[in-house]
C-alpha positions as CSV (number, residue, x, y, z in Angstrom):
1,M,-11.5,-81.7,76.9
2,P,-8.4,-79.8,78.1
3,R,-8.9,-77.5,81.3
4,S,-7.8,-74.1,79.7
5,R,-10.7,-74.2,77.0
6,L,-13.2,-75.4,79.9
7,L,-12.3,-72.2,81.5
8,V,-12.6,-70.1,78.3
9,A,-16.4,-71.5,78.1
10,G,-17.4,-71.3,81.6
11,A,-16.4,-67.6,81.6
12,L,-18.1,-67.1,78.5
13,A,-21.2,-68.8,79.8
14,W,-21.0,-66.7,82.7
15,A,-20.9,-63.4,80.8
16,L,-23.3,-64.1,78.9
17,S,-26.0,-65.3,81.6
18,G,-26.0,-61.6,82.9
19,C,-25.0,-62.8,86.4
20,F,-22.2,-61.0,87.9
21,F,-22.7,-61.8,91.4
22,N,-21.8,-66.3,91.5
23,P,-19.3,-67.2,89.3
24,P,-19.7,-70.4,87.7
25,T,-18.6,-74.3,89.0
26,V,-17.2,-76.6,86.9
27,D,-16.9,-80.5,88.1
28,W,-14.4,-82.0,86.4
29,L,-15.2,-86.0,85.5
30,D,-13.7,-88.7,83.9
31,D,-15.6,-90.8,81.5
32,A,-15.7,-94.6,81.5
33,G,-12.9,-94.9,78.8
34,G,-10.7,-92.8,80.8
35,S,-10.4,-90.1,78.5
36,E,-10.3,-86.7,80.0
37,D,-12.7,-85.1,77.1
38,A,-15.2,-88.3,77.0
39,A,-17.7,-86.7,79.4
40,V,-18.1,-83.7,81.0
41,V,-21.2,-81.9,82.4
42,L,-21.2,-78.1,83.2
43,D,-23.1,-76.9,85.7
44,A,-23.4,-73.5,86.2
45,D,-25.5,-72.1,89.0
46,V,-26.0,-68.1,88.2
47,G,-26.8,-66.0,91.1
48,V,-29.1,-63.0,91.2
49,P,-28.8,-60.1,93.1
50,P,-31.0,-60.0,96.1
51,E,-34.2,-58.9,94.3
52,D,-34.3,-61.4,91.9
53,S,-36.3,-64.3,91.8
54,G,-33.9,-66.6,93.1
55,V,-34.5,-69.3,89.9
56,G,-31.2,-71.2,89.2
57,I,-30.8,-71.8,85.3
58,D,-28.2,-75.2,84.8
59,I,-26.9,-75.3,81.6
60,G,-25.6,-79.1,80.7
61,V,-23.3,-79.4,77.8
62,V,-22.8,-82.6,76.3
63,D,-19.4,-83.5,74.6
64,T,-20.2,-85.6,71.4
65,G,-16.4,-86.6,71.6
66,T,-15.5,-84.5,68.3
67,P,-12.8,-82.0,69.9
68,D,-14.5,-78.6,70.3
69,S,-17.6,-78.9,68.3
70,G,-19.7,-79.1,71.7
71,L,-18.5,-76.5,73.0
72,D,-18.9,-74.5,70.0
73,A,-22.8,-74.9,69.7
74,G,-23.1,-74.1,73.1
75,L,-21.3,-70.7,73.3
76,E,-23.3,-69.2,70.0
77,D,-23.4,-65.4,70.6
78,A,-26.9,-64.9,70.5
79,G,-26.6,-61.1,72.2
80,P,-26.8,-57.9,71.0
81,T,-24.7,-56.3,68.2
82,D,-21.9,-53.9,68.9
83,A,-23.9,-50.7,70.3
84,E,-21.2,-48.3,68.3
85,P,-23.6,-45.8,66.3
86,T,-24.1,-46.7,62.7
87,D,-22.8,-43.7,60.4
88,T,-25.8,-42.9,58.0
89,G,-24.7,-39.9,56.3
90,P,-24.2,-39.7,52.8
91,T,-21.6,-42.1,51.7
92,D,-18.7,-40.1,49.7
93,T,-18.7,-40.8,45.7
94,G,-16.2,-38.0,45.4
95,P,-12.6,-39.0,42.8
96,T,-10.1,-40.9,45.2
97,D,-6.6,-39.4,45.7
98,A,-4.6,-41.1,44.1
99,E,-1.6,-38.6,44.8
100,P,1.1,-40.0,47.4
101,P,0.7,-38.0,51.0
102,D,2.7,-34.9,51.2
103,A,2.3,-34.0,47.3
104,D,2.4,-30.4,45.6
105,P,-1.5,-29.8,44.4
106,V,-2.0,-29.6,41.1
107,D,-2.8,-27.2,38.6
108,T,-6.0,-27.6,37.6
109,G,-6.4,-24.3,35.9
110,P,-6.7,-23.8,31.6
111,V,-3.9,-25.0,29.9
112,D,-2.4,-21.7,27.9
113,T,-1.8,-22.6,24.4
114,G,-1.2,-19.1,23.0
115,P,2.0,-18.0,21.7
116,V,5.0,-16.9,23.9
117,E,5.8,-13.2,24.2
118,L,9.3,-12.7,23.2
119,C,10.7,-8.9,22.6
120,G,12.8,-8.6,19.5
121,D,11.2,-11.5,17.5
122,G,9.8,-9.2,15.0
123,V,6.2,-9.7,16.0
124,L,3.8,-7.3,17.7
125,Q,2.3,-9.2,21.1
126,A,0.1,-8.1,23.8
127,G,2.1,-5.9,26.1
128,E,4.8,-4.2,23.3
129,A,4.5,-1.3,21.8
130,C,6.5,-1.8,19.3
131,D,9.0,-4.7,18.0
132,D,11.6,-3.9,15.4
133,M,13.0,-7.5,15.2
134,N,16.2,-6.6,17.7
135,Q,16.8,-5.6,21.6
136,V,19.1,-2.6,20.6
137,A,18.3,0.3,22.2
138,G,18.5,3.8,20.5
139,D,16.7,3.0,17.4
140,G,13.2,4.2,18.6
141,C,12.6,0.6,19.9
142,N,14.5,-0.3,23.3
143,L,15.2,-3.3,24.9
144,S,11.6,-3.6,26.6
145,C,10.0,-3.5,23.0
146,A,8.9,0.2,24.1
147,V,8.8,3.2,21.7
148,E,11.5,5.4,23.2
149,D,11.4,9.0,24.0
150,G,11.3,11.6,20.7
151,W,10.5,8.4,18.6
152,Y,7.5,7.1,16.8
153,C,6.8,3.4,15.5
154,D,4.3,1.9,13.6
155,D,2.4,-1.2,13.7
156,Q,4.0,-3.3,11.3
157,A,6.2,-6.4,12.0
158,P,8.6,-6.1,12.8
159,S,8.0,-2.6,13.6
160,R,9.4,0.7,11.6
161,C,10.4,3.8,13.9
162,G,11.5,7.3,13.2
163,Q,12.6,9.7,15.3
164,L,9.9,12.9,15.7
165,P,10.1,16.3,14.4
166,V,11.1,19.5,16.7
167,L,8.2,22.0,17.0
168,T,9.0,25.4,17.3
169,I,7.4,28.4,17.9
170,G,8.8,32.1,16.4
171,G,8.2,35.6,17.7
172,A,6.7,38.6,15.7
173,T,6.8,42.2,15.7
174,V,3.7,44.3,14.7
175,L,2.5,47.9,14.9
176,E,-0.4,48.6,17.6
177,G,-3.4,47.5,15.4
178,E,-2.2,45.2,13.4
179,E,-2.6,41.7,13.2
180,A,0.3,39.2,14.7
181,T,1.1,36.3,13.0
182,V,3.1,33.7,15.2
183,V,4.6,31.0,13.4
184,V,4.8,27.3,14.7
185,T,6.9,24.8,12.6
186,L,8.3,21.6,12.6
187,S,11.8,20.3,11.8
188,A,10.5,17.8,9.1
189,P,6.7,17.0,8.3
190,A,4.9,15.5,11.0
191,P,4.5,11.5,10.7
192,L,1.8,11.8,13.1
193,P,-1.0,14.5,13.5
194,V,1.3,16.9,16.0
195,E,-1.2,18.6,18.6
196,F,-1.0,21.3,20.8
197,R,-2.2,24.1,22.8
198,W,-1.2,27.7,23.1
199,S,-1.8,30.4,25.5
200,T,-1.1,34.3,25.5
201,V,0.9,35.6,28.7
202,D,0.9,39.4,29.7
203,G,4.2,41.1,29.4
204,T,4.1,45.3,28.9
205,A,1.1,44.5,27.1
206,V,-2.0,44.0,28.8
207,A,-4.7,41.8,27.4
208,T,-7.6,43.1,26.0
209,A,-6.5,46.9,26.2
210,D,-3.4,45.8,23.7
211,Y,-4.4,42.6,22.2
212,T,-7.0,39.9,22.2
213,P,-6.2,37.3,24.4
214,K,-6.1,33.3,24.2
215,S,-6.2,30.7,26.3
216,G,-5.8,26.8,25.5
217,V,-6.6,26.7,21.9
218,L,-6.4,23.3,20.3
219,V,-4.0,23.0,17.1
220,T,-3.6,20.0,14.7
221,I,-0.7,20.0,12.6
222,P,-1.9,16.9,9.9
223,V,0.1,14.3,8.9
224,G,2.9,15.6,6.1
225,G,2.1,19.2,7.4
226,Q,4.9,21.1,8.8
227,S,3.7,24.6,10.2
228,A,0.6,26.1,11.8
229,D,-0.1,29.9,11.9
230,L,-1.5,31.3,15.4
231,L,-3.4,34.6,15.0
232,I,-3.6,37.7,17.3
233,Q,-5.0,40.6,17.0
234,T,-3.5,44.0,18.6
235,A,-5.3,46.9,19.3
236,A,-4.5,50.6,19.0
237,D,-4.5,53.6,21.4
238,G,-3.1,56.4,19.6
239,V,-1.1,56.9,22.7
240,P,2.5,57.8,21.4
241,E,4.3,55.1,23.5
242,L,7.2,52.4,23.9
243,T,6.9,49.6,22.3
244,E,5.2,46.9,24.5
245,T,5.5,42.9,24.6
246,F,3.7,39.9,25.7
247,S,4.2,36.6,24.8
248,V,2.6,33.3,23.1
249,E,3.4,29.8,24.9
250,L,2.7,26.0,23.8
251,A,1.8,23.2,25.8
252,A,0.4,19.5,25.7
253,I,2.5,19.1,22.9
254,T,2.3,15.2,21.3
255,N,3.6,13.6,18.6
256,A,6.5,16.2,18.4
257,V,9.7,17.1,20.5
258,P,9.2,20.1,22.1
259,G,11.8,23.0,20.7
260,A,11.2,26.7,21.7
261,T,8.0,26.8,23.4
262,S,7.5,30.3,24.2
263,A,8.1,33.5,21.5
264,T,7.9,37.3,22.5
265,I,5.4,39.8,20.3
266,D,6.6,43.1,19.9
267,V,3.9,45.4,19.6
268,G,5.1,48.9,18.1
269,D,3.8,52.1,18.8
270,D,1.3,53.1,15.9
271,N,2.9,56.6,16.2
272,P,6.9,55.7,16.1
273,L,9.3,58.4,15.5
274,V,8.6,60.3,12.7
275,E,10.8,59.4,9.3
276,R,9.5,62.2,7.4
277,G,12.3,64.0,5.9
278,L,14.8,62.3,8.3
279,V,18.5,63.3,7.3
280,A,20.2,61.9,10.2
281,R,19.6,60.0,13.7
282,Y,21.8,59.5,16.4
283,F,20.6,56.9,19.5
284,L,24.3,57.3,21.2
285,D,24.0,54.0,22.7
286,E,27.1,52.4,21.5
287,A,28.3,52.2,24.9
288,G,27.3,52.4,28.6
289,P,29.9,53.4,31.8
290,M,31.4,49.8,31.8
291,D,32.1,49.0,27.9
292,S,35.4,50.4,26.1
293,P,34.7,53.8,24.8
294,P,33.5,53.5,21.1
295,A,35.3,55.1,18.4
296,A,32.5,56.4,16.7
297,V,28.5,56.6,17.1
298,H,26.2,55.5,14.4
299,D,23.7,57.1,11.9
300,A,20.3,55.3,12.3
301,A,18.7,57.2,9.0
302,A,19.1,56.0,5.5
303,D,22.8,56.8,4.1
304,P,24.5,56.3,7.5
305,L,27.0,59.0,8.3
306,D,28.8,58.0,11.2
307,L,30.8,60.9,13.4
308,T,34.2,60.0,15.1
309,V,34.4,60.4,18.9
310,V,37.2,62.6,19.5
311,Y,38.5,62.1,23.2
312,N,40.2,64.8,25.0
313,G,40.7,65.7,28.6
314,G,38.7,62.4,29.5
315,T,35.5,63.6,27.7
316,P,33.3,62.5,26.3
317,D,32.3,59.9,28.4
318,F,29.3,57.4,28.0
319,I,26.8,56.7,30.4
320,E,23.2,54.5,30.8
321,L,20.7,56.0,32.0
322,G,16.9,54.8,32.5
323,T,15.9,56.0,29.3
324,G,19.1,54.9,27.3
325,R,22.9,55.8,27.2
326,G,24.6,58.5,26.0
327,M,27.2,61.0,26.1
328,E,28.6,63.1,28.9
329,W,31.0,66.1,29.7
330,N,32.0,66.6,33.6
331,R,32.7,70.0,32.7
332,A,31.7,72.6,30.4
333,G,34.1,74.0,27.7
334,R,36.1,70.8,27.1
335,N,37.0,69.6,23.9
336,G,35.3,66.1,23.7
337,R,33.3,65.7,21.3
338,A,31.7,63.1,17.6
339,E,32.2,64.8,14.5
340,A,32.0,64.2,10.7
341,S,32.5,66.5,7.6
342,A,29.0,68.0,6.9
343,N,30.5,68.1,2.9
344,N,28.0,64.6,2.1
345,K,24.4,63.9,2.6
346,V,24.2,66.9,5.2
347,R,24.8,69.4,2.7
348,T,23.3,67.9,-0.3
349,R,19.4,67.7,1.7
350,L,20.0,70.9,3.9
351,D,21.8,73.4,1.6
352,G,19.3,75.9,0.5
353,S,16.9,74.1,2.1
354,R,13.8,77.0,3.3
355,T,12.8,74.2,6.2
356,A,14.4,72.1,8.8
357,T,14.4,70.6,12.6
358,L,16.6,69.8,15.2
359,E,15.8,67.6,17.9
360,V,18.3,66.7,20.9
361,V,17.5,64.9,24.1
362,T,19.9,66.6,26.9
363,Q,20.3,68.1,30.3
364,V,22.8,70.7,30.7
365,L,23.9,71.7,34.3
366,A,26.2,74.5,33.0
367,D,27.3,76.2,29.8
368,D,30.3,77.7,28.8
369,N,29.5,80.9,26.6
370,A,26.7,79.3,25.0
371,S,27.6,75.4,24.9
372,R,27.0,73.9,21.5
373,L,24.3,70.7,21.4
374,L,23.8,69.9,17.7
375,Y,26.2,72.3,15.4
376,I,26.5,72.7,11.6
377,G,29.5,75.1,11.0
378,G,33.3,76.0,11.8
379,S,35.5,76.5,14.6
380,T,33.2,79.3,15.9
381,G,30.3,81.4,15.5
382,W,26.9,80.5,15.7
383,G,27.3,78.0,12.8
384,D,25.0,77.3,9.6
385,L,22.4,75.4,11.5
386,A,22.3,75.2,15.5
387,M,20.7,74.6,18.5
388,L,22.9,75.8,21.6
389,I,22.6,77.0,25.4
390,A,23.4,79.6,27.2
391,G,22.2,79.9,30.9
392,N,18.7,79.8,31.2
393,Y,17.8,80.6,27.0
394,L,18.1,77.8,24.1
395,Y,19.6,79.1,21.3
396,M,19.0,78.4,17.4
397,G,21.8,79.5,15.0
398,F,20.9,80.1,11.2
399,D,23.3,81.4,9.1
400,G,25.3,83.1,11.1
401,F,22.6,84.9,13.3
402,Q,21.3,83.5,16.0
403,Y,17.7,83.1,17.8
404,S,16.5,82.8,21.8
405,W,13.6,81.5,23.6
406,S,13.6,81.4,27.7
407,I,13.6,78.1,28.6
408,P,10.7,77.3,31.6
409,T,11.8,76.9,35.0
410,S,10.6,73.4,35.3
411,A,12.5,72.3,32.3
412,R,15.9,74.2,33.6
413,R,18.6,71.4,34.4
414,Q,16.2,69.0,33.7
415,H,16.2,65.3,31.3
416,V,14.4,66.9,28.6
417,V,13.8,66.9,24.6
418,F,14.5,70.3,22.9
419,T,13.3,70.4,19.5
420,I,13.6,73.8,17.3
421,V,11.1,73.8,13.7
422,V,12.3,76.2,11.0
423,D,10.0,77.0,8.1
424,T,10.8,80.4,6.7
425,T,8.2,79.9,3.9
426,R,5.4,80.9,6.7
427,Q,3.6,84.3,6.5
428,S,4.0,85.0,10.0
429,S,7.6,85.7,11.6
430,N,6.7,84.0,14.7
431,D,5.7,80.5,12.9
432,R,9.3,80.6,10.8
433,R,11.0,79.6,14.0
434,I,9.1,77.6,16.8
435,A,11.0,76.2,19.9
436,Y,9.7,73.4,22.3
437,V,10.5,71.8,25.4
438,N,8.7,67.7,25.7
439,G,6.6,68.7,22.9
440,Q,5.3,72.2,24.1
441,S,5.6,75.4,22.8
442,M,8.3,77.9,24.6
443,G,6.6,81.0,22.8
444,N,8.0,83.4,19.9
445,G,11.2,83.8,21.7
446,S,13.5,86.8,20.1
447,G,14.7,87.5,16.7
448,V,13.0,88.0,13.5
449,L,13.7,85.3,11.0
450,L,13.4,86.6,7.3
451,G,11.0,84.8,4.9
452,N,11.9,82.5,2.5
453,S,15.6,82.7,4.1
454,Q,17.8,79.7,3.2
455,I,20.1,77.3,5.4
456,D,23.8,78.0,3.9
457,I,26.1,74.7,4.6
458,R,29.6,75.2,4.0
459,S,31.8,72.7,2.8
460,D,34.6,72.4,4.7
461,H,32.1,72.9,8.3
462,A,31.5,70.0,9.8
463,L,28.5,68.2,11.5
464,V,29.1,68.0,15.8
465,I,27.6,66.7,18.9
466,G,28.7,68.5,21.9
467,N,31.0,71.1,20.6
468,T,31.9,73.3,17.6
469,M,34.9,72.1,15.2
470,G,37.3,73.0,17.2
471,G,36.1,72.4,20.8
472,G,35.9,74.4,23.6
473,R,32.4,74.8,23.7
474,S,31.0,71.5,25.5
475,P,28.4,71.6,27.9
476,E,28.4,70.3,31.7
477,G,25.9,67.3,31.3
478,H,24.8,64.7,28.9
479,I,23.3,64.4,25.5
480,T,21.4,61.0,24.8
481,Y,19.8,61.9,21.3
482,S,20.2,64.0,18.4
483,A,18.5,64.2,15.1
484,I,18.4,66.4,11.8
485,Y,15.4,66.8,9.4
486,D,15.1,68.8,6.2
487,E,11.6,69.0,7.0
488,A,9.6,71.4,9.4
489,L,7.8,68.8,11.5
490,T,4.1,69.7,12.5
491,P,3.4,70.2,16.1
492,A,1.5,66.7,16.8
493,E,5.0,64.9,15.0
494,V,6.7,67.3,17.5
495,Q,4.5,65.7,20.3
496,Q,4.9,62.4,19.3
497,N,8.6,62.0,19.0
498,A,9.3,63.8,22.6
499,A,6.3,61.5,24.1
500,L,8.5,58.5,22.7
501,L,11.7,59.9,23.5
502,L,11.3,61.2,26.8
503,Q,10.5,57.0,27.8
504,R,13.5,55.6,25.6
505,D,16.1,57.5,23.5
506,D,18.0,54.3,22.4
507,A,16.9,52.5,19.3
508,W,13.6,51.4,18.9
């Protein structure tokens, strides 16, 4: 046997013996045949530690002549198996990962088998508000298949789109105590139900006191409809006053384009300026101080008689006060005026009449020998029918005669309403001519007007504001309103007009 194998076998036998102190002794013998492997005896004296019994173990191994077979038989490993613990856990039966290392994970989610969304294909799909089979803006359905502002689209395939109508509210004018009808209109019949809410908002008119308020009222205009009426009740208070206003406002508009969403409601006084017997009325509101001087002042009554403005020496001028506009003279006795022939409706309505009323809003600071406020006559004299002022007295000219009243101290040189009422049919001479300031009677005055006396209007005379036909009799101050009636206004009518004119003497 080769020496190398014997060394290995001996070392192995020594290790298996469990003895570590005395290494084995190997004697090398040659057999009779001279062959190195013919007869080999292995003596292994294995020592034990001192506490061991000291018994020696001899292991003899006979080589049968077959190379290595004796050694293999003698070295059969009978010792314990590998001491590493056995894994007794459950066997992993999961699927074998067949993917190559570091490969991206496989998406194991459900496969999407739905249709592919495509804006512009004419098919309305999830996420699309419309699809008109194109991707063109400005036709109601935009590039992203969303409905454009001011348009509507149906749910057909492809979508059909149209422009929404414009919603607009209009104003209204009523008298106190009447029901205001406010109309809301669409520019075209409603393609879809149109909804909005409306509310009232105070102006100079106050909720409850002047009208019944509303808040957030829902209104629906059905498909095919084109308007809706909003009804608001106003209140009558019986007090002469200016026109008052409130507004109606729209909100929360759907399926329509907002147009005018707020409107003003004018509530006129249920006791407006008296119209009974009106012959001519001049509000004198044609110009203000910054405007070009007008050529004429306009008559607001039927069959209007406009008066030509005669400018002289810088008069008259046109002014604007808190109550309205008017004519002004910077000094008494000037020639400026507004006039027209009286040979027209004035003469037709007043000549031969036994009744009349003159009405003027004015402030006179000074006069020049009885300045004329409202005058029907010639170049001189008291006039056919006229209102004049001299010092602290108000005068009436009637058929060439004059009648006067003392102006109360509180009303002198103030902005006031003067009214003179004539009715020669009255039994008492004191009732045949009555003068008022701001609607209050100024007493009997002086002068006796004969019963059934008639007004005599000459054909060559003129109707003049602020002067005579020839000039030279203007007041220093202003006139902002003048009117003539062929009827004798009642005390209540006089008071009604005065209350309104003190607030506003321009056109209503």
